[in-house]
N, CA and C atoms as a LAMMPS dump frame, in Angstrom:
ITEM: TIMESTEP
0
ITEM: NUMBER OF ATOMS
543
ITEM: BOX BOUNDS ff ff ff
-5.0000000000000000e+02 5.0000000000000000e+02
-5.0000000000000000e+02 5.0000000000000000e+02
-5.0000000000000000e+02 5.0000000000000000e+02
ITEM: ATOMS id mol type element x y z
1 1 1 N 341.162 -379.27 -57.755
2 1 2 C 340.357 -378.714 -59.282
3 1 3 C 341.013 -378.834 -60.067
4 2 1 N 341.032 -379.198 -61.28
5 2 2 C 341.821 -378.853 -62.772
6 2 3 C 341.355 -377.877 -63.534
7 3 1 N 343.067 -376.934 -63.75
8 3 2 C 341.647 -375.327 -64.522
9 3 3 C 341.918 -376.084 -66.216
10 4 1 N 341.155 -375.724 -66.734
11 4 2 C 340.99 -375.378 -68.237
12 4 3 C 341.004 -374.571 -68.72
13 5 1 N 342.311 -374.28 -69.481
14 5 2 C 342.432 -372.935 -69.849
15 5 3 C 341.198 -372.565 -71.287
16 6 1 N 341.208 -371.406 -71.136
17 6 2 C 340.429 -371.208 -72.563
18 6 3 C 341.126 -369.674 -72.654
19 7 1 N 341.02 -370.33 -74.225
20 7 2 C 342.011 -369.132 -75.156
21 7 3 C 340.668 -367.999 -75.518
22 8 1 N 339.726 -367.878 -75.171
23 8 2 C 338.667 -366.428 -76.045
24 8 3 C 337.575 -366.447 -74.637
25 9 1 N 338.343 -365.893 -73.37
26 9 2 C 337.413 -365.792 -72.821
27 9 3 C 336.157 -364.754 -72.878
28 10 1 N 335.971 -363.893 -73.594
29 10 2 C 334.825 -363.25 -73.984
30 10 3 C 334.013 -364.506 -75.018
31 11 1 N 334.059 -365.09 -75.846
32 11 2 C 333.287 -366.118 -76.62
33 11 3 C 332.715 -367.583 -75.837
34 12 1 N 334.076 -367.317 -74.414
35 12 2 C 333.969 -367.985 -73.603
36 12 3 C 332.528 -368.231 -72.484
37 13 1 N 332.371 -367.098 -72.28
38 13 2 C 331.417 -366.559 -71.201
39 13 3 C 329.928 -366.441 -72.451
40 14 1 N 330.023 -365.465 -73.011
41 14 2 C 329.224 -365.694 -73.726
42 14 3 C 328.19 -366.466 -74.221
43 15 1 N 328.583 -367.67 -74.66
44 15 2 C 328.034 -369.44 -75.076
45 15 3 C 327.786 -369.567 -73.817
46 16 1 N 328.369 -369.088 -72.141
47 16 2 C 327.885 -369.737 -70.69
48 16 3 C 326.487 -368.695 -70.837
49 17 1 N 326.443 -367.578 -70.984
50 17 2 C 325.059 -366.79 -70.998
51 17 3 C 324.153 -367.328 -71.591
52 18 1 N 324.392 -368.204 -72.807
53 18 2 C 323.367 -368.158 -73.845
54 18 3 C 322.614 -369.626 -72.798
55 19 1 N 323.939 -370.528 -72.922
56 19 2 C 323.263 -371.693 -71.68
57 19 3 C 322.821 -371.198 -70.443
58 20 1 N 322.673 -370.268 -70.487
59 20 2 C 322.046 -369.427 -68.795
60 20 3 C 320.293 -368.899 -68.871
61 21 1 N 320.28 -368.012 -70.081
62 21 2 C 319.303 -367.803 -70.278
63 21 3 C 317.924 -368.521 -71.022
64 22 1 N 318.627 -369.991 -71.104
65 22 2 C 318.388 -371.345 -71.952
66 22 3 C 317.338 -371.672 -70.693
67 23 1 N 318.181 -372.356 -69.522
68 23 2 C 318.239 -372.521 -68.636
69 23 3 C 317.375 -372.326 -67.839
70 24 1 N 317.698 -370.726 -67.301
71 24 2 C 316.663 -369.88 -66.795
72 24 3 C 315.268 -369.379 -67.706
73 25 1 N 315.587 -369.508 -68.945
74 25 2 C 313.686 -369.471 -69.111
75 25 3 C 313.672 -367.866 -69.862
76 26 1 N 314.555 -366.893 -69.163
77 26 2 C 314.586 -365.515 -70.041
78 26 3 C 314.93 -365.742 -70.98
79 27 1 N 314.134 -364.215 -71.642
80 27 2 C 314.625 -363.615 -72.933
81 27 3 C 315.38 -362.285 -72.595
82 28 1 N 316.075 -362.568 -73.657
83 28 2 C 317.333 -361.422 -72.998
84 28 3 C 317.518 -360.463 -74.511
85 29 1 N 317.836 -359.227 -74.771
86 29 2 C 317.736 -358.895 -76.231
87 29 3 C 319.366 -358.802 -76.516
88 30 1 N 320.151 -358.955 -77.582
89 30 2 C 321.16 -358.863 -77.529
90 30 3 C 322.33 -357.693 -76.937
91 31 1 N 321.547 -356.612 -77.183
92 31 2 C 322.448 -355.39 -75.621
93 31 3 C 322.467 -356.075 -74.462
94 32 1 N 322.013 -356.401 -73.552
95 32 2 C 322.157 -357.273 -72.439
96 32 3 C 323.124 -358.304 -72.419
97 33 1 N 322.583 -358.894 -73.67
98 33 2 C 323.847 -360.668 -73.768
99 33 3 C 325.065 -359.706 -73.549
100 34 1 N 325.638 -359.041 -74.388
101 34 2 C 326.508 -358.384 -74.836
102 34 3 C 327.221 -358.117 -73.249
103 35 1 N 326.369 -357.149 -73.154
104 35 2 C 326.794 -356.267 -71.879
105 35 3 C 326.942 -356.967 -70.684
106 36 1 N 326.346 -358.272 -70.637
107 36 2 C 326.141 -358.864 -69.016
108 36 3 C 328.285 -359.827 -69.805
109 37 1 N 328.309 -359.912 -70.984
110 37 2 C 329.184 -360.619 -71.116
111 37 3 C 330.563 -359.761 -71.069
112 38 1 N 330.504 -359.127 -71.363
113 38 2 C 331.703 -358.134 -71.084
114 38 3 C 331.888 -357.983 -69.822
115 39 1 N 330.91 -357.846 -68.667
116 39 2 C 330.835 -357.264 -67.478
117 39 3 C 331.498 -358.934 -67.17
118 40 1 N 330.902 -359.585 -67.633
119 40 2 C 331.69 -361.243 -66.992
120 40 3 C 333.219 -361.405 -67.562
121 41 1 N 333.769 -360.725 -68.501
122 41 2 C 334.891 -360.824 -68.981
123 41 3 C 335.886 -360.163 -68.037
124 42 1 N 335.638 -358.401 -67.733
125 42 2 C 336.272 -357.953 -66.833
126 42 3 C 335.971 -357.783 -65.198
127 43 1 N 334.795 -358.208 -64.885
128 43 2 C 334.74 -358.898 -63.323
129 43 3 C 335.843 -359.56 -63.165
130 44 1 N 336.227 -361.265 -64.293
131 44 2 C 336.758 -362.633 -63.599
132 44 3 C 338.332 -361.767 -63.788
133 45 1 N 338.438 -360.446 -64.444
134 45 2 C 339.739 -360.325 -64.527
135 45 3 C 340.25 -359.13 -63.128
136 46 1 N 338.904 -358.7 -62.78
137 46 2 C 338.88 -357.337 -61.907
138 46 3 C 339.8 -358.144 -60.657
139 47 1 N 340.923 -356.72 -59.915
140 47 2 C 341.6 -357.464 -58.911
141 47 3 C 341.525 -356.929 -57.668
142 48 1 N 340.734 -355.702 -57.449
143 48 2 C 340.774 -355.046 -56.023
144 48 3 C 339.236 -355.153 -55.79
145 49 1 N 338.885 -354.964 -55.225
146 49 2 C 337.555 -355.008 -54.549
147 49 3 C 336.585 -353.744 -53.97
148 50 1 N 337.652 -353.114 -53.776
149 50 2 C 337.108 -351.551 -54.195
150 50 3 C 336.557 -350.962 -52.51
151 51 1 N 335.879 -350.066 -52.605
152 51 2 C 335.069 -349.365 -51.486
153 51 3 C 333.259 -350.104 -51.473
154 52 1 N 332.735 -350.073 -50.189
155 52 2 C 331.377 -350.617 -50.233
156 52 3 C 330.946 -349.919 -51.536
157 53 1 N 329.841 -350.71 -51.647
158 53 2 C 328.715 -350.401 -52.937
159 53 3 C 327.808 -348.792 -52.594
160 54 1 N 327.785 -348.954 -51.802
161 54 2 C 326.763 -347.489 -51.076
162 54 3 C 327.447 -346.509 -51.499
163 55 1 N 329.443 -346.622 -50.93
164 55 2 C 329.995 -345.612 -50.835
165 55 3 C 330.205 -345.069 -52.604
166 56 1 N 330.672 -346.5 -53.346
167 56 2 C 330.356 -346.139 -54.621
168 56 3 C 329.437 -345.623 -54.874
169 57 1 N 328.247 -345.375 -54.68
170 57 2 C 327.282 -344.937 -55.618
171 57 3 C 326.868 -343.75 -54.697
172 58 1 N 327.247 -343.139 -53.956
173 58 2 C 327.72 -341.766 -53.382
174 58 3 C 328.261 -340.858 -53.666
175 59 1 N 329.516 -341.549 -54.445
176 59 2 C 330.822 -340.969 -55.002
177 59 3 C 330.095 -340.957 -56.174
178 60 1 N 329.551 -341.443 -56.919
179 60 2 C 329.238 -341.431 -58.689
180 60 3 C 328.109 -340.178 -58.451
181 61 1 N 326.737 -340.014 -57.464
182 61 2 C 326.348 -339.173 -57.281
183 61 3 C 326.607 -337.479 -56.948
184 62 1 N 327.806 -337.582 -56.455
185 62 2 C 327.598 -336.225 -55.687
186 62 3 C 329.019 -335.458 -57.037
187 63 1 N 329.261 -336.169 -58.182
188 63 2 C 329.538 -335.607 -59.413
189 63 3 C 328.724 -335.247 -60.259
190 64 1 N 329.021 -334.211 -61.171
191 64 2 C 328.087 -333.625 -61.494
192 64 3 C 327.596 -334.149 -62.515
193 65 1 N 326.242 -334.302 -63.242
194 65 2 C 325.711 -335.237 -63.51
195 65 3 C 325.958 -335.597 -64.876
196 66 1 N 327.086 -334.801 -65.759
197 66 2 C 327.55 -335.375 -67.469
198 66 3 C 328.36 -335.488 -66.784
199 67 1 N 329.356 -335.951 -65.531
200 67 2 C 330.172 -337.388 -65.279
201 67 3 C 329.495 -338.339 -64.131
202 68 1 N 328.636 -338.232 -64.267
203 68 2 C 327.94 -339.8 -63.159
204 68 3 C 327.661 -341.08 -64.236
205 69 1 N 327.125 -340.952 -65.484
206 69 2 C 327.479 -342.038 -66.442
207 69 3 C 328.033 -342.993 -65.982
208 70 1 N 329.316 -343.011 -66.76
209 70 2 C 330.708 -344.186 -65.855
210 70 3 C 330.384 -344.437 -64.836
211 71 1 N 330.576 -343.833 -63.916
212 71 2 C 330.879 -344.24 -62.517
213 71 3 C 328.933 -345.038 -61.884
214 72 1 N 328.188 -344.303 -62.459
215 72 2 C 326.839 -345.415 -62.07
216 72 3 C 326.78 -346.527 -62.386
217 73 1 N 326.917 -346.144 -64.299
218 73 2 C 326.821 -348.275 -64.774
219 73 3 C 328.053 -348.853 -63.843
220 74 1 N 329.65 -348.362 -63.503
221 74 2 C 329.739 -349.266 -63.347
222 74 3 C 329.358 -349.771 -61.529
223 75 1 N 329.215 -348.745 -60.72
224 75 2 C 328.526 -349.253 -59.61
225 75 3 C 327.154 -350.544 -59.862
226 76 1 N 326.261 -350.43 -61.163
227 76 2 C 324.947 -351.493 -61.144
228 76 3 C 325.738 -352.282 -62.184
229 77 1 N 327.15 -352.444 -62.384
230 77 2 C 327.518 -353.136 -62.515
231 77 3 C 328.279 -353.852 -61.775
232 78 1 N 328.955 -353.723 -61.017
233 78 2 C 329.332 -354.491 -59.332
234 78 3 C 328.651 -355.119 -59.011
235 79 1 N 327.074 -354.252 -58.441
236 79 2 C 326.358 -355.042 -57.489
237 79 3 C 325.818 -355.648 -58.604
238 80 1 N 325.877 -356.064 -59.882
239 80 2 C 325.017 -357.002 -60.522
240 80 3 C 326.346 -358.257 -60.391
241 81 1 N 327.325 -358.417 -60.886
242 81 2 C 328.011 -359.004 -60.987
243 81 3 C 328.738 -359.7 -59.46
244 82 1 N 328.369 -359.139 -58.58
245 82 2 C 328.08 -359.206 -56.715
246 82 3 C 327.608 -360.427 -56.158
247 83 1 N 326.381 -360.124 -56.778
248 83 2 C 324.987 -360.484 -56.684
249 83 3 C 324.825 -361.586 -57.287
250 84 1 N 325.297 -361.561 -58.703
251 84 2 C 324.445 -362.948 -58.847
252 84 3 C 326.114 -364.056 -59.507
253 85 1 N 326.996 -363.331 -59.869
254 85 2 C 328.319 -364.289 -60.083
255 85 3 C 328.746 -364.821 -59.062
256 86 1 N 329.439 -363.728 -58.282
257 86 2 C 330.509 -363.852 -56.555
258 86 3 C 328.83 -364.856 -55.952
259 87 1 N 327.823 -363.883 -56.007
260 87 2 C 326.795 -364.709 -55.077
261 87 3 C 326.785 -364.071 -53.239
262 88 1 N 327.228 -362.818 -53.366
263 88 2 C 327.405 -362.124 -51.715
264 88 3 C 325.663 -361.796 -51.014
265 89 1 N 325.115 -363.083 -50.255
266 89 2 C 323.942 -363.022 -49.896
267 89 3 C 324.177 -362.254 -48.461
268 90 1 N 324.743 -361.803 -48.326
269 90 2 C 325.043 -361.282 -47.039
270 90 3 C 325.049 -359.434 -47.555
271 91 1 N 325.159 -359.531 -48.451
272 91 2 C 324.589 -357.563 -48.707
273 91 3 C 323.806 -357.825 -50.025
274 92 1 N 322.842 -359.1 -50.019
275 92 2 C 322.078 -358.733 -50.988
276 92 3 C 321.015 -358.03 -51.058
277 93 1 N 320.662 -356.919 -50.307
278 93 2 C 319.499 -356.486 -50.083
279 93 3 C 320.373 -354.897 -50.573
280 94 1 N 321.462 -355.15 -49.934
281 94 2 C 322.001 -353.951 -50.71
282 94 3 C 322.356 -353.687 -51.936
283 95 1 N 322.806 -354.829 -52.633
284 95 2 C 322.822 -355.11 -54.272
285 95 3 C 321.659 -355.385 -54.961
286 96 1 N 320.69 -355.292 -54.362
287 96 2 C 319.509 -355.218 -54.572
288 96 3 C 318.931 -353.972 -55.357
289 97 1 N 319.079 -352.958 -54.285
290 97 2 C 318.759 -352.21 -53.979
291 97 3 C 319.386 -350.775 -55.234
292 98 1 N 320.718 -350.681 -54.879
293 98 2 C 322.193 -350.062 -55.175
294 98 3 C 322.202 -350.488 -56.596
295 99 1 N 321.849 -351.537 -56.984
296 99 2 C 322.618 -352.128 -58.749
297 99 3 C 321.635 -351.277 -59.599
298 100 1 N 320.326 -351.64 -59.007
299 100 2 C 319.053 -351.284 -60.266
300 100 3 C 318.749 -349.653 -60.302
301 101 1 N 318.991 -349.116 -59.03
302 101 2 C 318.876 -347.811 -58.298
303 101 3 C 320.267 -346.569 -59.912
304 102 1 N 321.239 -347.24 -60.136
305 102 2 C 322.297 -346.847 -60.739
306 102 3 C 322.429 -346.828 -61.635
307 103 1 N 321.384 -348.446 -62.122
308 103 2 C 321.325 -348.434 -64.283
309 103 3 C 320.306 -347.396 -64.032
310 104 1 N 319.267 -347.047 -63.547
311 104 2 C 317.533 -346.31 -63.791
312 104 3 C 318.347 -344.901 -64.022
313 105 1 N 319.527 -344.517 -62.847
314 105 2 C 320.083 -344.125 -63.025
315 105 3 C 320.736 -342.851 -64.422
316 106 1 N 321.392 -344.338 -64.51
317 106 2 C 322.423 -343.998 -65.376
318 106 3 C 321.306 -343.775 -67.034
319 107 1 N 320.339 -344.312 -67.133
320 107 2 C 319.454 -344.162 -68.55
321 107 3 C 318.15 -343.087 -68.279
322 108 1 N 318.509 -342.259 -67.183
323 108 2 C 317.982 -340.821 -66.894
324 108 3 C 318.708 -339.707 -67.462
325 109 1 N 320.224 -340.464 -67.558
326 109 2 C 321.457 -339.267 -67.799
327 109 3 C 322.46 -339.154 -69.684
328 110 1 N 321.988 -341.044 -69.413
329 110 2 C 322.306 -340.748 -70.785
330 110 3 C 321.491 -340.652 -72.044
331 111 1 N 322.542 -339.818 -73.235
332 111 2 C 322.005 -339.215 -74.114
333 111 3 C 322.042 -340.058 -75.504
334 112 1 N 322.037 -341.359 -75.481
335 112 2 C 322.353 -342.298 -76.622
336 112 3 C 320.954 -343.355 -76.6
337 113 1 N 321.009 -344.375 -77.824
338 113 2 C 320.583 -345.838 -77.558
339 113 3 C 321.094 -346.041 -76.002
340 114 1 N 322.299 -346.056 -74.997
341 114 2 C 322.383 -347.023 -73.809
342 114 3 C 321.552 -346.459 -72.845
343 115 1 N 320.624 -345.469 -72.964
344 115 2 C 319.336 -345.519 -71.881
345 115 3 C 318.363 -346.722 -71.903
346 116 1 N 317.707 -347.068 -73.101
347 116 2 C 317.101 -347.895 -72.924
348 116 3 C 318.233 -349.255 -72.913
349 117 1 N 319.25 -349.675 -72.995
350 117 2 C 319.717 -350.729 -72.313
351 117 3 C 319.931 -350.676 -70.707
352 118 1 N 319.872 -349.18 -70.367
353 118 2 C 320.47 -349.136 -68.775
354 118 3 C 318.996 -349.693 -67.404
355 119 1 N 318.031 -348.567 -68.592
356 119 2 C 316.668 -349.239 -68.132
357 119 3 C 316.102 -350.703 -67.821
358 120 1 N 316.655 -351.135 -68.603
359 120 2 C 315.523 -352.666 -69.09
360 120 3 C 316.753 -353.47 -67.809
361 121 1 N 317.999 -352.534 -68.15
362 121 2 C 318.612 -353.423 -66.265
363 121 3 C 318.478 -353.287 -65.599
364 122 1 N 317.656 -352.129 -65.101
365 122 2 C 317.402 -351.737 -64.035
366 122 3 C 316.061 -352.603 -63.543
367 123 1 N 314.977 -352.408 -64.694
368 123 2 C 313.693 -353.374 -64.396
369 123 3 C 314.092 -354.686 -64.221
370 124 1 N 315.518 -355.266 -64.952
371 124 2 C 315.628 -356.888 -65.061
372 124 3 C 316.33 -357.392 -64.347
373 125 1 N 317.255 -356.538 -62.881
374 125 2 C 317.887 -356.889 -62.59
375 125 3 C 317.774 -358.18 -61.565
376 126 1 N 316.648 -358.679 -60.959
377 126 2 C 316.798 -359.792 -60.648
378 126 3 C 316.644 -360.981 -61.703
379 127 1 N 316.348 -360.769 -62.687
380 127 2 C 316.341 -361.843 -63.436
381 127 3 C 317.843 -361.945 -64.3
382 128 1 N 318.581 -360.691 -64.081
383 128 2 C 319.946 -360.611 -64.652
384 128 3 C 320.751 -361.222 -63.854
385 129 1 N 320.616 -361.169 -62.096
386 129 2 C 321.087 -361.671 -61.493
387 129 3 C 321.131 -363.133 -61.301
388 130 1 N 319.718 -364.226 -61.433
389 130 2 C 319.503 -365.439 -62.241
390 130 3 C 320.289 -365.189 -62.966
391 131 1 N 320.2 -365.788 -63.9
392 131 2 C 321.003 -365.79 -65.19
393 131 3 C 322.705 -366.001 -64.946
394 132 1 N 323.596 -364.872 -63.883
395 132 2 C 324.329 -364.845 -63.843
396 132 3 C 325.048 -365.592 -62.698
397 133 1 N 324.149 -365.814 -61.583
398 133 2 C 323.923 -366.9 -60.787
399 133 3 C 324.25 -368.402 -61.902
400 134 1 N 323.35 -368.701 -62.282
401 134 2 C 323.227 -370.314 -63.082
402 134 3 C 324.773 -370.2 -64.005
403 135 1 N 325.103 -368.836 -64.824
404 135 2 C 326.715 -369.149 -65.219
405 135 3 C 327.859 -370.024 -64.039
406 136 1 N 327.836 -368.972 -63.233
407 136 2 C 328.855 -369.667 -62.051
408 136 3 C 328.484 -370.657 -61.454
409 137 1 N 326.977 -371.174 -61.027
410 137 2 C 327.208 -372.468 -60.9
411 137 3 C 327.08 -373.214 -61.669
412 138 1 N 326.743 -373.225 -63.06
413 138 2 C 327.316 -374.31 -64.264
414 138 3 C 328.48 -374.588 -64.114
415 139 1 N 329.222 -373.741 -64.054
416 139 2 C 330.349 -373.529 -64.493
417 139 3 C 331.404 -374.503 -63.571
418 140 1 N 330.977 -374.039 -62.247
419 140 2 C 331.445 -374.837 -61.013
420 140 3 C 330.861 -376.206 -60.367
421 141 1 N 329.967 -376.898 -61.182
422 141 2 C 329.629 -377.96 -61.275
423 141 3 C 329.943 -378.632 -62.307
424 142 1 N 330.334 -378.454 -63.326
425 142 2 C 330.784 -378.837 -64.264
426 142 3 C 332.226 -379.384 -64.36
427 143 1 N 332.753 -378.589 -63.186
428 143 2 C 334.189 -378.911 -63.005
429 143 3 C 333.857 -380.236 -61.458
430 144 1 N 333.576 -379.583 -61.309
431 144 2 C 333.017 -380.32 -59.535
432 144 3 C 332.554 -381.748 -60.076
433 145 1 N 331.527 -381.908 -60.884
434 145 2 C 331.033 -383.375 -61.099
435 145 3 C 332.054 -384.278 -61.924
436 146 1 N 333.087 -383.255 -62.895
437 146 2 C 333.937 -384.221 -63.625
438 146 3 C 335.149 -384.206 -62.774
439 147 1 N 335.312 -384.069 -61.174
440 147 2 C 335.934 -384.728 -59.852
441 147 3 C 335.569 -385.374 -59.847
442 148 1 N 334.344 -385.822 -59.444
443 148 2 C 333.544 -386.614 -58.681
444 148 3 C 333.392 -387.785 -59.822
445 149 1 N 333.452 -387.976 -60.884
446 149 2 C 332.942 -389.107 -61.592
447 149 3 C 334.423 -389.561 -62.127
448 150 1 N 335.914 -388.863 -61.635
449 150 2 C 336.735 -389.553 -62.441
450 150 3 C 337.229 -390.45 -60.795
451 151 1 N 336.754 -389.978 -59.443
452 151 2 C 337.062 -390.663 -58.568
453 151 3 C 336.07 -392.042 -58.103
454 152 1 N 335.068 -391.166 -58.634
455 152 2 C 334.085 -392.762 -58.69
456 152 3 C 335.216 -393.884 -59.176
457 153 1 N 335.277 -393.477 -60.598
458 153 2 C 336.177 -394.397 -61.502
459 153 3 C 337.746 -395.169 -60.779
460 154 1 N 337.519 -394.032 -60.686
461 154 2 C 339.327 -394.398 -59.963
462 154 3 C 338.537 -395.607 -58.286
463 155 1 N 337.684 -395.058 -57.713
464 155 2 C 336.959 -395.901 -57.064
465 155 3 C 336.545 -397.398 -57.095
466 156 1 N 335.915 -397.203 -58.337
467 156 2 C 335.336 -398.716 -58.753
468 156 3 C 336.255 -399.148 -59.575
469 157 1 N 337.483 -398.893 -59.492
470 157 2 C 338.469 -400.013 -60.341
471 157 3 C 339.382 -400.604 -59.353
472 158 1 N 339.95 -399.556 -58.521
473 158 2 C 340.54 -400.605 -57.372
474 158 3 C 340.228 -399.938 -56.075
475 159 1 N 338.94 -399.62 -55.768
476 159 2 C 338.031 -399.567 -54.217
477 159 3 C 339.048 -399.008 -53.529
478 160 1 N 339.648 -397.916 -54.01
479 160 2 C 340.401 -396.974 -53.043
480 160 3 C 339.917 -396.191 -52.087
481 161 1 N 340.247 -396.762 -50.173
482 161 2 C 339.502 -395.917 -49.343
483 161 3 C 339.68 -394.912 -49.684
484 162 1 N 340.92 -393.949 -50.506
485 162 2 C 341.24 -392.673 -49.916
486 162 3 C 339.916 -392.238 -51.274
487 163 1 N 339.733 -392.46 -52.364
488 163 2 C 338.7 -392.437 -53.061
489 163 3 C 337.362 -392.257 -52.701
490 164 1 N 336.82 -393.516 -51.974
491 164 2 C 336.268 -393.397 -51.297
492 164 3 C 335.883 -392.287 -50.018
493 165 1 N 336.905 -392.013 -49.553
494 165 2 C 336.528 -391.081 -48.405
495 165 3 C 336.245 -389.317 -49.034
496 166 1 N 337.042 -389.477 -50.516
497 166 2 C 337.101 -388.029 -51.147
498 166 3 C 335.487 -387.851 -51.493
499 167 1 N 334.927 -389.136 -51.865
500 167 2 C 333.65 -388.843 -52.259
501 167 3 C 332.694 -388.617 -51.303
502 168 1 N 332.792 -389.748 -50.073
503 168 2 C 331.508 -389.434 -49.239
504 168 3 C 331.88 -387.626 -48.484
505 169 1 N 333.134 -387.252 -48.266
506 169 2 C 333.737 -385.895 -48.493
507 169 3 C 332.676 -384.619 -49.639
508 170 1 N 332.294 -385.275 -50.514
509 170 2 C 331.305 -384.439 -51.079
510 170 3 C 330.111 -384.817 -51.313
511 171 1 N 329.763 -385.81 -50.082
512 171 2 C 328.328 -385.987 -50.096
513 171 3 C 327.775 -387.422 -50.955
514 172 1 N 329.223 -388.333 -51.87
515 172 2 C 328.916 -389.168 -52.885
516 172 3 C 328.646 -390.347 -51.796
517 173 1 N 327.689 -391.249 -52.077
518 173 2 C 328.225 -392.387 -51.723
519 173 3 C 327.852 -393.523 -52.523
520 174 1 N 328.637 -393.879 -53.363
521 174 2 C 328.759 -394.892 -53.75
522 174 3 C 328.331 -396.353 -53.713
523 175 1 N 327.669 -396.773 -54.692
524 175 2 C 326.813 -398.221 -54.355
525 175 3 C 327.719 -399.502 -55.128
526 176 1 N 328.378 -400.676 -54.776
527 176 2 C 329.165 -401.614 -54.915
528 176 3 C 328.309 -402.573 -55.391
529 177 1 N 328.168 -402.599 -56.834
530 177 2 C 326.865 -403.78 -57.345
531 177 3 C 327.983 -405.564 -57.18
532 178 1 N 329.104 -404.989 -57.083
533 178 2 C 329.759 -406.796 -56.881
534 178 3 C 330.141 -407.268 -55.623
535 179 1 N 330.156 -406.491 -54.935
536 179 2 C 330.113 -406.51 -53.571
537 179 3 C 328.994 -406.931 -53.323
538 180 1 N 327.081 -406.939 -53.528
539 180 2 C 325.99 -407.448 -53.288
540 180 3 C 325.686 -408.799 -54.109
541 181 1 N 326.577 -409.01 -54.89
542 181 2 C 326.344 -410.157 -55.904
543 181 3 C 327.273 -411.292 -55.084
């Protein structure tokens, strides 16, 4: 699959989130959209997997309350990223418990206007997961669809058995109008 370079990753993900929000039919305020954009920008460049989300949550909760905010938000963000964008179904139950809990706890200890943001993210965790899943699916389907169209065009022009085999492996069974005429 060809890779298309993106010059402004933040704008790329902001646009992808706008489209996903529309397709999912949800309403998200600008603060949540901005947070999701930042999450995708940082999540897409993250290289380390890290500890279990449960271990990270426990580590955050053992800190003094005034030091918990950033680690709790990181746990919520990681749970949201893994559940929505990466699609870790095997961990779904854990992620859907730890993520909202971490955001809710962050909201309760936040002393500024981010409290409402984190509370909203805790309450709407499942909807946010759906938005991130839609972003991931739309991006992967766009590339896969372009590749399939290219293969189909090649097959249509040349009747290439290789193109036909590649499409068949992807579940596409082209119809040859000329052969039936």
